C-alpha positions as CSV (number, residue, x, y, z in Angstrom):
1,M,-6.3,-8.8,-12.8
2,T,-5.6,-8.9,-8.8
3,A,-3.8,-11.7,-7.7
4,M,-5.4,-14.4,-5.6
5,V,-1.9,-15.0,-3.7
6,S,0.5,-11.8,-3.4
7,V,3.5,-11.9,-1.2
8,R,5.8,-8.9,-0.9
9,G,9.1,-8.7,0.9
10,V,8.9,-11.7,3.1
11,H,11.7,-12.6,5.3
12,R,11.8,-15.0,8.1
13,T,14.3,-15.5,10.3
14,Y,15.0,-18.4,13.2
15,G,17.1,-18.0,15.8
16,S,19.4,-15.1,16.5
17,G,23.1,-13.8,16.3
18,R,25.4,-16.6,14.6
19,T,23.0,-19.6,14.5
20,A,20.4,-17.8,12.8
21,V,18.7,-19.3,10.0
22,H,17.7,-17.0,7.3
23,A,14.3,-19.3,5.8
24,L,13.4,-16.5,3.4
25,R,15.1,-13.8,2.4
26,D,12.9,-10.5,0.6
27,V,10.7,-13.0,-1.4
28,S,8.1,-11.9,-3.8
29,F,5.8,-13.6,-6.3
30,D,1.9,-13.4,-7.5
31,V,-0.3,-16.1,-8.0
32,A,-3.4,-15.3,-10.0
33,P,-7.0,-16.3,-9.6
34,G,-7.3,-19.7,-10.6
35,E,-3.6,-20.5,-11.4
36,L,-1.8,-23.4,-10.6
37,V,1.7,-23.0,-9.0
38,A,4.7,-25.3,-8.1
39,L,7.3,-24.1,-5.2
40,V,10.3,-26.4,-5.4
41,G,13.6,-26.3,-4.1
42,R,15.7,-28.8,-2.5
43,S,15.2,-29.4,1.5
44,G,16.0,-26.3,3.6
45,S,15.7,-23.8,0.4
46,G,12.6,-22.5,2.4
47,K,9.9,-23.5,0.4
48,T,8.0,-24.6,3.2
49,T,8.7,-22.0,5.3
50,L,7.2,-20.1,2.6
51,L,3.7,-22.1,2.4
52,N,3.4,-21.7,6.3
53,V,3.6,-17.8,5.8
54,V,0.9,-17.6,3.3
55,G,-1.5,-20.0,4.9
56,G,-0.8,-18.2,8.4
57,L,0.9,-21.3,10.3
58,D,4.0,-18.7,10.3
59,R,4.2,-14.9,10.7
60,P,6.9,-13.3,8.4
61,D,9.8,-10.7,10.3
62,E,9.3,-8.7,7.6
63,G,6.8,-8.5,4.5
64,T,3.1,-8.9,3.5
65,V,1.1,-11.7,2.3
66,L,-2.5,-11.2,0.9
67,V,-4.4,-13.8,-0.1
68,D,-7.8,-13.1,-1.5
69,G,-7.2,-9.4,-0.8
70,T,-7.0,-10.1,2.9
71,E,-3.5,-9.1,4.2
72,V,-3.2,-12.6,6.6
73,T,0.2,-10.9,8.0
74,A,-2.3,-8.5,9.8
75,L,-4.7,-11.1,11.2
76,D,-4.8,-11.8,14.6
77,D,-5.9,-15.2,15.8
78,G,-9.5,-15.2,15.2
79,G,-8.5,-13.8,11.9
80,L,-6.2,-16.6,10.9
81,V,-8.8,-19.3,12.0
82,R,-11.6,-17.6,10.0
83,L,-9.3,-17.6,6.8
84,R,-8.3,-21.2,7.3
85,R,-11.9,-22.2,7.7
86,D,-13.5,-20.3,5.0
87,V,-10.8,-19.3,2.2
88,L,-7.9,-21.7,2.8
89,A,-7.2,-25.3,2.5
90,F,-4.4,-27.9,3.0
91,V,-3.0,-30.9,1.8
92,F,0.2,-32.3,3.6
93,Q,2.5,-35.3,3.0
94,T,0.5,-37.2,5.7
95,F,-3.1,-38.2,4.6
96,G,-4.8,-37.3,7.5
97,L,-7.7,-39.4,6.9
98,V,-10.4,-40.7,9.8
99,P,-9.3,-44.7,9.7
100,V,-12.8,-46.1,10.3
101,L,-14.5,-44.0,7.9
102,S,-15.0,-44.8,4.0
103,A,-13.5,-42.9,1.4
104,A,-17.0,-41.0,0.5
105,E,-17.3,-40.6,4.6
106,N,-13.6,-39.0,5.0
107,V,-14.6,-36.5,2.2
108,G,-17.9,-35.6,3.6
109,V,-16.5,-34.7,7.1
110,P,-16.0,-30.8,6.4
111,L,-19.6,-31.1,4.5
112,R,-21.3,-32.6,7.8
113,L,-19.1,-29.8,10.1
114,R,-20.5,-27.0,7.8
115,A,-24.3,-28.9,8.4
116,T,-24.8,-29.2,4.3
117,P,-27.9,-30.7,3.6
118,V,-27.7,-34.3,3.0
119,A,-28.6,-34.5,-0.3
120,E,-26.2,-31.5,-1.4
121,R,-23.2,-33.5,0.7
122,E,-23.9,-37.0,-1.5
123,R,-23.9,-34.8,-4.9
124,R,-20.6,-32.9,-3.4
125,V,-19.0,-36.2,-2.0
126,E,-19.6,-37.9,-5.1
127,L,-18.3,-35.1,-7.9
128,L,-15.1,-34.9,-6.0
129,L,-14.2,-38.4,-5.7
130,R,-15.1,-38.6,-9.3
131,L,-12.5,-35.7,-10.1
132,V,-9.8,-37.5,-8.2
133,G,-10.3,-40.9,-10.1
134,L,-11.6,-42.7,-7.3
135,A,-15.6,-42.6,-7.8
136,D,-15.5,-46.7,-7.7
137,H,-13.4,-46.6,-4.3
138,A,-16.2,-44.8,-2.2
139,D,-16.8,-47.4,0.3
140,Q,-13.6,-48.3,0.8
141,R,-11.8,-47.4,4.3
142,P,-8.0,-46.0,3.9
143,E,-6.6,-49.6,5.1
144,E,-8.2,-50.7,1.9
145,M,-6.1,-48.2,-0.5
146,S,-2.8,-47.2,-1.4
147,G,-0.8,-44.3,-0.1
148,G,-1.5,-42.7,-3.4
149,Q,-5.3,-43.5,-3.4
150,Q,-5.5,-42.1,0.4
151,Q,-3.7,-38.7,-0.9
152,R,-6.5,-38.5,-3.4
153,V,-9.2,-38.8,-0.9
154,A,-7.4,-36.2,1.5
155,I,-7.3,-33.6,-1.5
156,A,-10.8,-34.4,-2.1
157,A,-11.9,-33.5,1.2
158,A,-9.4,-30.6,1.6
159,V,-11.5,-28.8,-1.5
160,A,-14.9,-30.2,-0.4
161,N,-16.1,-26.7,1.1
162,A,-15.2,-24.6,-1.8
163,P,-11.9,-22.8,-0.8
164,R,-10.4,-20.2,-3.3
165,V,-7.0,-21.5,-2.3
166,L,-5.4,-24.7,-1.7
167,L,-1.8,-25.2,-0.3
168,A,-0.5,-28.8,-0.7
169,D,3.3,-29.6,1.2
170,E,4.7,-32.2,-0.3
171,P,1.9,-34.1,-1.5
172,T,3.9,-37.0,-2.9
173,G,6.7,-37.1,-0.3
174,E,6.1,-40.6,0.3
175,L,5.3,-41.8,-3.0
176,D,6.8,-43.6,-5.7
177,E,7.3,-41.9,-9.4
178,T,4.1,-43.0,-10.8
179,T,1.5,-42.7,-7.9
180,S,3.2,-39.2,-7.2
181,G,2.0,-38.9,-11.2
182,Q,-1.4,-39.9,-10.4
183,V,-2.3,-37.4,-7.8
184,F,-0.5,-34.2,-9.0
185,E,-2.9,-35.1,-12.2
186,A,-5.6,-35.1,-9.8
187,I,-4.4,-31.9,-8.1
188,R,-4.3,-30.4,-11.7
189,H,-7.7,-31.7,-12.5
190,V,-9.2,-30.3,-9.7
191,N,-7.7,-27.0,-10.0
192,R,-8.7,-27.1,-13.5
193,E,-12.5,-28.0,-13.0
194,L,-13.3,-26.2,-9.8
195,G,-10.9,-23.1,-10.5
196,T,-9.3,-23.4,-7.2
197,T,-5.9,-21.3,-7.1
198,T,-3.6,-24.1,-5.9
199,L,0.2,-23.6,-4.7
200,I,2.0,-26.9,-4.3
201,V,5.7,-27.4,-2.5
202,T,7.8,-30.1,-3.6
203,H,10.7,-31.1,-4.4
204,D,9.7,-33.8,-6.9
205,P,11.4,-33.0,-10.1
206,S,8.3,-34.6,-12.3
207,V,6.2,-31.7,-11.0
208,A,7.4,-30.0,-14.5
209,E,5.4,-32.3,-16.3
210,H,1.6,-31.2,-14.6
211,V,2.0,-27.7,-14.2
212,R,2.8,-24.5,-16.2
213,R,4.6,-22.5,-14.2
214,T,7.1,-23.6,-11.4
215,V,8.9,-21.1,-8.9
216,Q,12.5,-22.0,-8.0
217,I,13.2,-21.4,-4.0
218,R,17.3,-21.2,-3.6
219,D,18.7,-20.1,-0.4
220,G,15.2,-18.6,0.9
221,R,15.2,-16.7,-2.6
222,T,13.1,-16.9,-5.5
223,S,15.7,-17.5,-8.1
224,T,14.2,-18.9,-11.2
225,E,10.3,-19.2,-12.7
226,V,9.8,-21.6,-15.7
227,L,6.6,-21.0,-17.2
228,R,5.3,-23.6,-20.3
229,R,2.8,-23.0,-22.9
230,S,1.6,-25.2,-26.0
231,T,2.2,-23.9,-29.1
232,V,1.2,-25.6,-32.4
233,D,4.3,-25.8,-35.3
234,E,3.6,-25.9,-39.2
235,H,3.1,-29.3,-39.4
236,G,0.1,-28.9,-36.9
237,R,1.7,-30.8,-33.9
238,E,1.3,-29.6,-30.6
239,Q,4.4,-28.8,-28.7
240,L,5.4,-27.9,-25.0
241,V,7.8,-24.8,-25.0
242,A,8.9,-24.2,-21.3
243,E,11.1,-20.7,-21.0
244,E,13.1,-20.2,-18.1
245,F,13.4,-16.9,-16.2
246,A,15.4,-15.3,-13.6
247,V,13.8,-13.3,-11.0
248,L,14.9,-9.8,-10.1
249,D,14.8,-8.6,-6.8
250,K,13.7,-4.9,-5.8
251,V,17.5,-3.7,-5.8
252,G,18.2,-5.8,-9.0
253,R,19.8,-8.9,-7.7
254,L,19.2,-11.9,-9.7
255,Q,20.4,-15.6,-9.5
256,L,21.8,-17.3,-12.2
257,P,20.3,-21.2,-12.4
258,R,23.1,-23.1,-11.3
259,E,23.6,-25.5,-14.3
260,F,24.6,-22.2,-16.3
261,V,26.8,-21.2,-13.7
262,E,28.3,-24.7,-13.9
263,A,28.8,-25.1,-17.8
264,L,30.4,-21.5,-18.2
265,E,32.6,-22.1,-15.0
266,L,31.4,-18.5,-13.8
267,R,32.5,-17.5,-10.3
268,D,33.3,-14.6,-8.0
269,R,32.5,-12.3,-10.6
270,V,31.2,-11.9,-14.4
271,R,31.3,-9.4,-17.2
272,L,28.1,-8.0,-18.4
273,G,27.3,-6.0,-21.3
274,L,24.1,-3.8,-22.0
275,E,22.5,-4.2,-24.9
276,P,20.0,-2.5,-26.9
277,D,17.4,-5.3,-25.7
278,H,19.1,-7.6,-23.5
279,V,22.0,-8.0,-20.7
280,S,24.9,-10.1,-21.6
281,V,26.9,-12.3,-19.6
282,W,30.2,-13.8,-20.0
283,P,32.6,-15.2,-17.4
284,D,35.7,-13.1,-16.3
285,A,38.3,-13.6,-18.8
286,T,40.8,-11.1,-16.6
287,E,40.8,-14.0,-13.8
288,E,43.5,-16.4,-15.5
289,D,45.6,-12.6,-15.2
290,R,45.1,-12.3,-11.5
């Protein structure tokens, strides 16, 4: 299956010389059509820079990005405008709603700009507000809604014109844990019901409860991925199984999860063993002799 988003060997550096900041270092990953993926990591890890590169808001120094088969990194300014108009949609930490308009009117703005017929526009707005759980708030203005409700309106407005890809940058950054969960559920519902490929950047650890795949960004590199799937045990009970994978770059480097390194007190170097079906890693027992 062709990836909806494909990132290959992306580097991005700001500044030069001793003050250079290497925001992205040889990042590669794919997002399948209709998939919901979260990019997670600490502040300064490079995840927002990566989202900006995918969305054509920033250009990499090296590497390529393809969105729906279009090479974003090769587009001129006009091509980027068309891509962001026809293929991509964005949700940011701030809500970006028009204060004097109701929730329904805010969601309808992108449809008005496309000259969508009134009856079709009204049906679409009603559907989207229902998907984000705000059907009963259609007539309320932003000042009459909570921050979480405003963000869900912003999500509905972002997908009004049926973009193929939704990019969300810290959509719960200013919200409490309960409200964050409601926003993530709204994004997941939109992803599932509309099939919109979705890439979320977040430092919120609770995102793991709402997405099947998380990609960890550390020091500008993709370090680990966690895939979650549901299984049924011998008693018929559904269980969520999470598997963590280290990401191998093109020259064979990988980053071990920090908690693994700390638990085994790994430092400087480790011992490796090649087994028939796996590679083993041990602390360097010779360290005490050095």
